[in-house]
Structures are given as structure tokens and as C-alpha cells.
N, C-alpha and C positions, 0 to 999 in steps of 0.2 A: 504493499499499500504506500509506504514511504517513497519507494522508487517511482511509482506511478505518479504520486503527488509532485515529486521533484521534476519529473518529465513534463507534467502539465505546466508548472511554473516556468520552466525553461522555454517551453514553446510559446507561452504568453509574452515573456520578455523578448524573445527573438522577433515575434510579430510586432511588438511595440517599437522596437528599434528599427525594424524594417519600414514600418509606417512613418516613423519620425524622419527617416532619411529620404523617403519618397515624397513626404508632405512639405518639404522645404528645400527646393532645388533652385539653382541659379542659371540664368542664361543672359548673354550680352548681345546687344545689337550694335554693330560697328558701321558707321557711314563715312564715306569719303567721296570726293568728287571735285568738280570745278578746278581740275588740274590745269586746264587751258594750256596743254602742251608740256607741262612740267613732269618729267620722269624722275629727275634727281636734282638736288641743289647744284647750281653751276660750279661751286667751289671757289668763287672769287674772293670770299672772305670767310673768316672763321665764325661759327655760331649760327650758320644757316639751318633752317628748319625744313623738314619734309623729305619726300622721296619714297618710291615704292619699296626700296630696300628696307627702310626703317619700319614702314607700315607692316610689311610681312613679318618682321620681328615682333612687333607689338601683338599681332593676331596669334602668332605661335606662342608667345608668352602666356596669353590667356588660355589657350588650348592645353598648354602643359599643366595648368592649374586644375584641369578637369572641368572647365567651364564650357558649356555649349555656346558656340559662337556663330552668329549669322552676320556675314559681311555683305553690304549692299553698296553698289556704286550709284551715286545720285546724278551722274551725267556731266555734260559739258567738259569733255575730255580734251578738246582742241581749242585753238584760238583763231584758226583760219583754214581755208580749204586748200592750203598749198601741199605739195607732195611730202615735205618733211613732217607735217602735221598728220597726214594720212599714215605714214609710217609709225609715228608715235602712237596713233590710235590702235594700230595692229598690236603693238607691243604692250600697250596698257591693257588691252583685252587679254593678251596672253598672261600678263601678270595677275589679273583678276581671276583667271581660270586656275592658276597655281595657288591662289589664296582662297580657293573654294567660294568665291563670290556667288551668291545665289541670284542676284538681279542687277540689272542696269536700267535705271530710270532715265529715259531719253530726255536730254535738255536741248534748249534752242540752239546752242553752239554745235551739238552733235549733228543737227540736220544740215549744217553748212557743208559737211563733207560730201553730201550728195547721196542719192538713193542707192547707187550701185555698191558703194562701200558698205553702207548700212545693211544692205541685203546680205552681203557675204558675212558680216560680223554677227548678224541676227541668227545665223544657222548654228552658232556654237551650242554644243550640248551643255546643260547644267546652268546656263546663265540666261534668265528670261528677261527680255526687253519689256519695259513698261511704258505705256503712253495712254493716259486716261482721257484727256480731252483733245488729242491730236489724232486726226484721221490721215493716214498716209495713203496716197493714191500714186502708185508707181508701177511701171512695167516690171521692175525688179522686185520679186516677192520679199517683203520684210516681215519677219515673224515678230509679233509683239502682243502683249496682253493688256487688257484694261486694268487688271489687278492681279496680284499673285497671293494665293492662299497657301501658306507654308505650315505644315504640321510638324510639331515637336512631339514624338512619341515616347521620349525617354523619361517622362515625369509621372509615370503610372497612369494617370488620366491624360489622354492626348490633348495638347495645347495647340490652338490654331492662331496664326498671326496673319493678318491681311496687309499687304503693301500696296499703296496706291500712289499715283503720280499725276500731277497737273502742272501746266505751264501757263503763266500769266500771258494774256493776249498782247500786252505791251512789250514782251520780250522777243517776239517773233518778227523778223524782217520781212518786208513785202516780197522780196525776191525769192523767198522760200515757198511762197504760196502756190507755186506751180505744181508741187507734189505733196503739199501739206495743207490740210483743211483744219482750221482752228475753230473749235467749239468753245462756248462759254464754260470756263472752268468750274464755276459754282454749280451750274446746271448739270454738267457732266458728273461732278462729285456726288450730287444728290442721287443721280441714277445709279452709279456704282454702289453707293452705300445701301440703297434699297435692295440691290441684287445680293449683297453679302449679309443682309440683316439676319442676325442670329447665328451666323456661320463662324465668326471670328471672336476669339477671346481678347485680342488686342488689335486695333487698327492703327497703322502707321501711315502718315501722309508725307510724301516727298513733294515739297512745294517749290517749284521754280517761280518764285515771286519775291517781292520785297518783304522784309520783316513785318512791316505794318500790314500788308495784305494777308500774310500768313497768320498773323495774330487775329485778324477779323475772321478768317476761316475757322480757326480754332474756337473762337467765341460762338460762331454760328452752328458748328457741328461738335457738340460736347462728347459725342460717341467716339471721336478720334482721340486716341490715347497718347500719341506722339507726333510731332511735326518737325521735320527737317527742312530747313529753309535758308534763304539769304543769299544774296549775290553781292560780290565785291566787298565782302566784310573782312577787313584785315585782321581784326582781333575778335574772333568769334567767342572767346571766353566771356567777353564783356557783354555780348548780346543775348546771352541765355535769359529766357523769360518763361514765366508760367501763366497759363490761362486756366484758372481754377487749378486742377491737378494735372493739366496737360503740359508737358515741357515743350517749348518751342526753341530750337537751337540750331546752330549752323556749324559746319566744319571749316568755314573760311574758304579762301581761294588759294590756288597754287599748290595744292596737295600738302600743305604745311601741318595740317592738323587732322585729327579723326574725332568725329562726334560719337560718343559712347552712351548708350542707355542700358542701365543695369537693372535686371528684373529677378524677382524670386517667385516661384510657383508654390503656393501654399494651398493644400487641399483642392487642387485643380483650379485655383484662381491666381491670376497674375497680379503681382504688386510691384510697382516701380520703386526701386531702392534709390537710384540716383540717375542724373543726367549730367554729363560733363564733356568738356573739350580737352583733348590730350594733345600736347605739343610734340611733334616728332623731332626731338632734338638728338644730340649725339649720345645721350644715355641709352639709346636703342642702337644696338649693334647692326652693322650692315649684314643683311641676309645673303649668304653665299649663293642661294638660288637666284635672287634677283640681281645680284652682281654679275652673274653669268649672263642673264638676260640682257642687262645694260651693255655689256661688252659685245654681245651679238648685235645689238642696235647700232652701236658705233661702226661695226663691221659692215652692216647694211648700208649705212650712209657712205662709207668708202666705196663699196661695190657699185652703188648707183651713181657715184661721182656727182653728188649734189653740188659740190663746190663749183663745178663747171656748168651745171644744168640750170642754176637759178637765172632769171632774167637780169641783164646788166644794163644800167642806166647810161646814157651818153653824157659826156662832159661838155661838149660844145666847143666851138671856135678852135678846133684842132688840138685841144689840150689833152694831156696824158700824164699818167703817173711814171715817175722816173727812178724812184728808190732813194733812200737816204744817203747811200754812199756817193751818189752824184751831187747831192746837196753839199756833202762834205768837201767836195773839190774846192769850193770857195769858202765855206763856213767851217773852216778846220777846227777852231776852238769849240764851236757849238757841237759839231759832230763828235769830237773827242769827249765832250761832257756827256752827250746822249749815250755814248757807248757804255757808260757806267751807271745808267739809270735803270729802273725796273721796266720801263717801256721797251728797252732793248731786248728784254728776255720774254716779252709777252707771248710770242708764238711758242717758245720753248716750254712755257708752263702748260700749254695745251698738249704738245707732243709727249710730254712726260706722263700724262694721265690718259693718253689714248684718245683725245678728243679734237685732234688736229683736222679731222674730216667733217666736223660738225659745223654747218654754216652759221648757226646761232652763236657759236663761240668764236669762230674765226672772224666774224664781223667786227668784233672789237679788239682783236689781237693782231691785226694786219693792216696794211695800207691799201685803201681804195677798194676793198671787197664790195661787190655789188655794182661796180662801175666798169665800163669798158676800159681796158688797159690796167685795171686794178688787180689785186691779188686773187688768184683762183687755183694755183698749183705750186707747191713748194719746190718741186723738181726743176721748174723752169723760171720761177719768180722769187728766188731767195732774197732778192734785194727789196722785196715788198713785204717780207715777213716782219713780224713784231709791230709795235706802235711807233712808227717813225715820224719823220718831219711832216710828211704829207697827211698824216692822220689829223694833225692839228691845223696845218696851214693850207691844205688843199693840193690838188695835183699841180706839179711844178714845171712841166715842159715849157709852158708859155713864159714863165718867169725867167727861165734860162735864155730864151730868145729875146726877152726884153726886160733886163734887170731894173730899168728905170720905171717900169710900169707898176701899178698897185698890185700888191700880192702879200699874202701871209698874215694879215692882221687876224687875230683870234681873241676869244674871250671865254668867260666861264661857261656860256651856253654850249660851246664846242665840247668842253669837257663833260658836260652833263649828258651828252648823247650816249656815252658809255658808263660814266660814273653816276648811274641813276639809283633810285631807291632800292631796286631789286638786286643790283650787283655791287653797289658801293654805298651802303646806307650811312656809313660814317664819313662820307666825303665832305671835306671842308676845303673850299677853293684856295684860301690863303695858305693853309697848312700844306696842302699837297703841291701847290705851286712852288714852294720853297725847295721841294725835292727834285723838280725838273727844270726850274728856270735856267735860261741860257746865260752863259758868261757874257760880259759886255764885249762887243766887237768893235773894231776900229775899221771905219769905212775904207780907209786907204789900203789896209791889208786885203780887204775883200776885193777891191778893184784890181790889185796886183795879182791875186789868185785867178781872177777872171781872164787876165791877159795870158 
């Protein structure tokens, strides 16, 4: 009898423990997007945020803790319809697949790449395209859903999450309307919510709209439990808001942050623990898997020879780039000084990290890139590598032919073309100028060199 009684007690305890563990379980929703062509921080300065490599590490760290993770892309992968952006989109989708991303909410920038590319991308298995109020009319079949109903079976009682996506009518350009029909987002949202009524334990809306517009939507539809929103928000942590109990937050732009919503399932019901924005700083190690993907991306740029493929602007009036060494024929002291500045090593910094075939990087690390006669190939144009005289003063052939004519005046605006907020946020003109300013020249010496 004692043995039987002990067995019963043990069974009851085991059952209670089992119920306790199954009645309180955690899952995390991770949102990222609005990369606008950013695969990785450019590396121009220390302390940069973002990149697919750190994002992959963050997701893996959560999974290693035994947490169920659902990763969702909110769209706007590219910034323009150019070929390099198209290549980036392909690699971003490859990265998402490696990260087990379940959905991609099409954004207004995604449509700019055109229906043919979207058609190819939409055929990927495992990643559902979402487009709630946008109807796509295209000869190229694009697979997409009005909503995604995702079931999480690991919590004893199955939990269902609905993911929806809308785009504000103000965000779509008119030239996209030849294959895109825009419906009122609020009316479309009402229709979808009626379809899934009673089907989902949690409704998540990805809102391609302003923060103000998204807050209004959250107020109008209290059944929505989470809203991911915001465009051009530089500091998304400061924009987190709550509409009653519904978090409204953004992951910012440029792939620098990840928006995370943390939930607990208790007795079959979902409870929100927290909503936060995580900065992808250097505390997250670089994922080896993503580093290999990025290396392959740079190899693709090389193989397609994009440096020579981009359109080149004319200079006019017979002008052309000549290279800093030619300038040094007359400006000996200035050329000698330039040889000891960081500008003289600009192209080298790219080649050392394997980014010397990337047009976006080469643009600010060479002379005249993007113009006829400007840099496009190191093998034949080594004299135009690095940030040389003509990067600041303009193409110099006309100056050689007429040294008395106007030429070479520059100012802070010229510096800011490359030393912008994204690539050189600590730039201070007066301080930086001290590092590169020319030694004083004697006009007589220049005239003699010209002879």
C-alpha cells in the first residue's frame, strides 16, 4: 500500500511539473527591414551599427537559449532599381532564408525593383510574401498572401499568430501604378480582420506608414496586439509607444536595429512581456555564415564588372581626369604632402578588406568615379586610385592647358559629399582640414615647374 501511495504521489508531482513547464513558455518575434541596400556597415569609422552578420548572431543567441523565434522581414530592402540594388536584394533574401525568416512584408521600395525580380524572389520556399492592400497585376506571377496565419504547436495548446501588412497610399509613387493597384489600407485591414476573426491568438500588423498613422490604426483596431511601423526613424528606441496595451514600435532604417516583442504563453493564452529595440553593435559577433555570404556578394560585383557597367556622366568642354601624379609635376610640395595623408591610402583601405569592386565604396575612394575618363579599373587607372587632387578640385586637363584660367576652388560642401552623416558622423571641417591642408606654394616655383 505504501509503495502504491508513493507511486501515486510521484505521478501527481510529475504531472504538476509537466503542466507548470507547459503552461508558461516563451517565444520572441523579431522584426527587421528598411535596409535600403545596407548589407553591412561600410567600415568607414568605428562604432557603426547593423549588418546581416550581427543580426544572424542575435537570432542564434536567442535560439540557443531554447526560445522559439519567429523572424519577419518588414520590407523595403533596396533604395533604387539599379543593378547593384537588385544583386543586394538577391543576397538579402538568401540571408533571410538562412535565418529561417518566415515572411517578407512587401514595402513600397520593394516594388521599385520591378515585377520580374519580385516574381523570381516570391517563389522561395519558406518565406511568404505579404501584401494586404496592394493588388499586383503583372504578367510575371508573384506569389503573395493577404495575411499569414502561423501556428506554434510547441506550447501544449497550439498558438496561432496572424501577420498582416498594409502600405500607406502616400508612400507609393505614381510610376509604380502600372503593375500595382492600391486599395484603401483601412478598408483592406477591416476585410482581412473579418476573415481571420476568431482564428488568431495574436494579430501583428506591419504598417508601412508614418508613426502617427500607425498609432491611429492601433486606436481604431484594438484587436491588433502589435504594430511594427515607422519610416526614416533614425532612433527607433525613442519612438516606442503604447496604444492601451498594444506596443507600436519601429526597427529604424539601414538595418541598424532589430525590433523584438517578447511573449509568454500561460494556459494557452499569450501575454506580452516586453517590446524593445536592440542595437546591432559590435557586442554581437560576426556570423561566419553571413560573412561567407558577404564575401560571395563582393565576388559577384567583381564578376559582373559593375565598376565599368555603371553609366558615366560627361564632363564637358573637353575636360578629363589626369591623376594626382600629373598635378605633382608643378605642385611638388603639395603632392609630397598629399602622399603622407590618409587620402593617399583611400583605395588601399578597400582592397585590404575585399571591397575594391564595390561601386558604392569606390565612389568615395577614387578620383572621378562615375564620370567619363574617371576611375573604373585599377589595372589601367592606378593614377586615379585613392582620394587625390581631382576629388576635391575637379578634373584637371583643362587646367593644364590653361593654368591662368579659373580652377580648383573648393569648400566644405565638397567634403560633405563623402564625409556625410552615414560615413563620417564625427566630421568637423576645421579639424579635418588641418590634417590635409596644403603647404603654402610660391607662384614663381610653380611657373618654373610648368616650363
